[in-house]
Short mmCIF file of the C-alpha atoms (twelve columns), coordinates in Angstrom:
data_MODEL
# 
_entry.id   MODEL 
# 
loop_
_atom_site.group_PDB 
_atom_site.id 
_atom_site.type_symbol 
_atom_site.label_atom_id 
_atom_site.label_alt_id 
_atom_site.label_comp_id 
_atom_site.label_asym_id 
_atom_site.label_seq_id 
_atom_site.Cartn_x 
_atom_site.Cartn_y 
_atom_site.Cartn_z 
_atom_site.pdbx_PDB_model_num 
ATOM 1   C CA . MET A 1   0.413   -0.460 -0.036 1 
ATOM 2   C CA . ALA A 2   2.947   2.479  0.006  1 
ATOM 3   C CA . GLY A 3   2.700   3.763  -3.808 1 
ATOM 4   C CA . MET A 4   -1.282  4.296  -3.344 1 
ATOM 5   C CA . GLN A 5   -2.753  7.354  -3.099 1 
ATOM 6   C CA . LEU A 6   -5.255  8.388  -1.159 1 
ATOM 7   C CA . PRO A 7   -8.987  9.166  -3.223 1 
ATOM 8   C CA . PRO A 8   -9.413  13.319 -1.847 1 
ATOM 9   C CA . CYS A 9   -11.492 13.735 1.271  1 
ATOM 10  C CA . HIS A 10  -14.572 15.200 -0.641 1 
ATOM 11  C CA . ALA A 11  -14.088 11.794 -2.886 1 
ATOM 12  C CA . CYS A 12  -14.804 9.749  -0.242 1 
ATOM 13  C CA . ARG A 13  -17.880 7.580  0.051  1 
ATOM 14  C CA . VAL A 14  -20.778 8.919  2.317  1 
ATOM 15  C CA . GLY A 15  -23.852 6.891  3.380  1 
ATOM 16  C CA . ASN A 16  -27.028 9.126  2.384  1 
ATOM 17  C CA . VAL A 17  -29.148 10.293 5.468  1 
ATOM 18  C CA . THR A 18  -32.804 10.802 4.953  1 
ATOM 19  C CA . LEU A 19  -35.420 11.515 7.036  1 
ATOM 20  C CA . PRO A 20  -38.027 8.774  6.797  1 
ATOM 21  C CA . THR A 21  -41.527 10.529 5.511  1 
ATOM 22  C CA . PRO A 22  -43.489 9.907  9.082  1 
ATOM 23  C CA . VAL A 23  -41.306 11.885 10.726 1 
ATOM 24  C CA . PHE A 24  -41.192 14.723 8.103  1 
ATOM 25  C CA . VAL A 25  -45.026 14.560 8.058  1 
ATOM 26  C CA . ALA A 26  -45.420 14.066 12.083 1 
ATOM 27  C CA . GLY A 27  -42.761 17.056 12.260 1 
ATOM 28  C CA . GLY A 28  -45.031 19.089 9.964  1 
ATOM 29  C CA . ALA A 29  -47.717 18.850 11.941 1 
ATOM 30  C CA . LEU A 30  -46.639 19.565 15.279 1 
ATOM 31  C CA . CYS A 31  -45.685 22.712 14.126 1 
ATOM 32  C CA . LEU A 32  -49.424 23.774 12.593 1 
ATOM 33  C CA . LEU A 33  -50.452 22.679 16.030 1 
ATOM 34  C CA . ALA A 34  -48.043 24.820 17.741 1 
ATOM 35  C CA . GLY A 35  -48.649 27.654 15.107 1 
ATOM 36  C CA . TYR A 36  -52.141 26.816 16.035 1 
ATOM 37  C CA . LEU A 37  -52.259 26.821 19.918 1 
ATOM 38  C CA . VAL A 38  -49.791 30.120 19.653 1 
ATOM 39  C CA . GLY A 39  -52.432 32.257 17.647 1 
ATOM 40  C CA . VAL A 40  -55.292 31.349 19.928 1 
ATOM 41  C CA . VAL A 41  -52.999 31.969 23.193 1 
ATOM 42  C CA . ALA A 42  -51.430 35.589 21.749 1 
ATOM 43  C CA . GLY A 43  -54.248 36.311 19.013 1 
ATOM 44  C CA . PRO A 44  -56.111 39.006 19.012 1 
ATOM 45  C CA . GLU A 45  -59.639 38.597 21.002 1 
ATOM 46  C CA . THR A 46  -62.883 37.886 18.997 1 
ATOM 47  C CA . PRO A 47  -66.070 39.913 18.917 1 
ATOM 48  C CA . HIS A 48  -68.468 39.225 21.275 1 
ATOM 49  C CA . ARG A 49  -72.436 39.641 19.796 1 
ATOM 50  C CA . THR A 50  -74.517 40.882 21.555 1 
ATOM 51  C CA . THR A 51  -78.509 42.440 21.615 1 
ATOM 52  C CA . GLY A 52  -79.148 45.871 22.792 1 
ATOM 53  C CA . SER A 53  -82.387 48.172 21.426 1 
ATOM 54  C CA . VAL A 54  -82.152 50.931 19.292 1 
ATOM 55  C CA . VAL A 55  -82.693 54.769 21.023 1 
ATOM 56  C CA . SER A 56  -82.401 56.470 18.289 1 
ATOM 57  C CA . PHE A 57  -81.050 56.740 14.576 1 
ATOM 58  C CA . ASP A 58  -79.892 59.893 12.248 1 
ATOM 59  C CA . THR A 59  -80.428 58.857 8.299  1 
ATOM 60  C CA . SER A 60  -77.978 61.328 7.467  1 
ATOM 61  C CA . ASP A 61  -75.371 60.377 8.618  1 
ATOM 62  C CA . GLY A 62  -75.695 56.473 10.146 1 
ATOM 63  C CA . THR A 63  -75.142 57.334 13.691 1 
ATOM 64  C CA . LEU A 64  -77.481 54.473 15.781 1 
ATOM 65  C CA . CYS A 65  -77.019 54.321 19.412 1 
ATOM 66  C CA . LEU A 66  -78.476 51.800 21.328 1 
ATOM 67  C CA . SER A 67  -79.201 50.529 24.958 1 
ATOM 68  C CA . GLY A 68  -80.309 48.504 27.404 1 
ATOM 69  C CA . ASP A 69  -77.672 45.031 29.455 1 
ATOM 70  C CA . GLY A 70  -76.150 44.156 26.704 1 
ATOM 71  C CA . VAL A 71  -74.976 47.097 25.531 1 
ATOM 72  C CA . LYS A 72  -73.818 48.181 29.352 1 
ATOM 73  C CA . ASP A 73  -70.338 46.293 28.935 1 
ATOM 74  C CA . ALA A 74  -69.370 47.433 25.485 1 
ATOM 75  C CA . SER A 75  -66.493 49.776 24.946 1 
ATOM 76  C CA . GLY A 76  -67.416 53.423 23.825 1 
ATOM 77  C CA . VAL A 77  -71.100 53.428 26.504 1 
ATOM 78  C CA . ASP A 78  -71.409 57.074 27.477 1 
ATOM 79  C CA . ALA A 79  -72.120 58.422 31.059 1 
ATOM 80  C CA . ASP A 80  -75.597 57.438 30.301 1 
ATOM 81  C CA . GLY A 81  -75.444 53.911 29.101 1 
ATOM 82  C CA . ARG A 82  -75.629 54.128 25.150 1 
ATOM 83  C CA . LEU A 83  -73.959 53.089 23.134 1 
ATOM 84  C CA . CYS A 84  -73.726 55.383 19.626 1 
ATOM 85  C CA . GLY A 85  -71.559 55.037 16.534 1 
ATOM 86  C CA . THR A 86  -71.656 55.061 13.037 1 
ATOM 87  C CA . TRP A 87  -73.481 52.214 11.327 1 
ATOM 88  C CA . ARG A 88  -72.121 49.592 8.920  1 
ATOM 89  C CA . ARG A 89  -74.896 47.050 7.472  1 
ATOM 90  C CA . SER A 90  -75.296 44.621 4.917  1 
ATOM 91  C CA . THR A 91  -76.880 44.888 1.792  1 
ATOM 92  C CA . GLY A 92  -80.932 45.040 1.901  1 
ATOM 93  C CA . ALA A 93  -80.629 45.694 5.790  1 
ATOM 94  C CA . ARG A 94  -83.807 46.690 7.402  1 
ATOM 95  C CA . THR A 95  -83.418 50.772 9.103  1 
ATOM 96  C CA . PRO A 96  -83.699 50.165 12.332 1 
ATOM 97  C CA . THR A 97  -86.226 52.093 14.286 1 
ATOM 98  C CA . LYS A 98  -86.772 53.323 18.224 1 
ATOM 99  C CA . GLY A 99  -87.267 50.167 19.937 1 
ATOM 100 C CA . ASP A 100 -85.989 47.644 17.551 1 
ATOM 101 C CA . ARG A 101 -84.131 45.151 19.017 1 
ATOM 102 C CA . PHE A 102 -80.383 44.698 17.157 1 
ATOM 103 C CA . ARG A 103 -77.951 42.303 17.311 1 
ATOM 104 C CA . PHE A 104 -74.705 44.104 16.757 1 
ATOM 105 C CA . VAL A 105 -70.836 43.422 17.154 1 
ATOM 106 C CA . SER A 106 -69.191 47.275 18.496 1 
ATOM 107 C CA . VAL A 107 -65.111 47.872 17.051 1 
ATOM 108 C CA . VAL A 108 -63.689 51.377 18.879 1 
ATOM 109 C CA . ASP A 109 -61.477 52.808 15.774 1 
ATOM 110 C CA . LYS A 110 -58.299 54.195 17.751 1 
ATOM 111 C CA . SER A 111 -56.804 55.374 14.151 1 
ATOM 112 C CA . ALA A 112 -53.868 57.875 14.869 1 
ATOM 113 C CA . GLY A 113 -54.101 61.716 14.898 1 
ATOM 114 C CA . GLN A 114 -58.088 61.535 14.963 1 
ATOM 115 C CA . ASP A 115 -61.013 61.636 17.674 1 
ATOM 116 C CA . THR A 116 -61.806 58.145 18.900 1 
ATOM 117 C CA . LYS A 117 -64.496 56.459 16.906 1 
ATOM 118 C CA . THR A 118 -67.276 54.013 17.807 1 
ATOM 119 C CA . VAL A 119 -68.186 51.376 14.670 1 
ATOM 120 C CA . ILE A 120 -71.087 49.190 15.003 1 
ATOM 121 C CA . TYR A 121 -71.966 46.215 12.847 1 
ATOM 122 C CA . GLY A 122 -75.285 44.534 12.996 1 
ATOM 123 C CA . ASN A 123 -79.342 43.673 12.118 1 
ATOM 124 C CA . VAL A 124 -82.208 44.822 13.124 1 
ATOM 125 C CA . VAL A 125 -83.920 41.197 14.884 1 
ATOM 126 C CA . GLY A 126 -87.461 39.667 13.985 1 
# 
């Protein structure tokens, strides 16, 4: 063996190491599950749908005021216990009148450089 030349290191035969498919699939599933759990725990709070009574609705600017037990816990309620804000509705929604039951979700818009605005999404019930 005195006259044999050794092959360069990059030419050495190396076994091919691969990850078995079930292990790869299980790892991917665990990553998806972990992402879902992080999203549920650290994600945004989901809106809570509730029902209130219509106090007033101004058709000229779309301002809707609601009151009732369901309104008390909503953000943006004034000192009188009323929630007033701009109504965003779906196409063909019935215009609310005083005393109607109204199922809604409210969102307080705190855009930079503007006043705080309450937006009410919902429809008349019944």
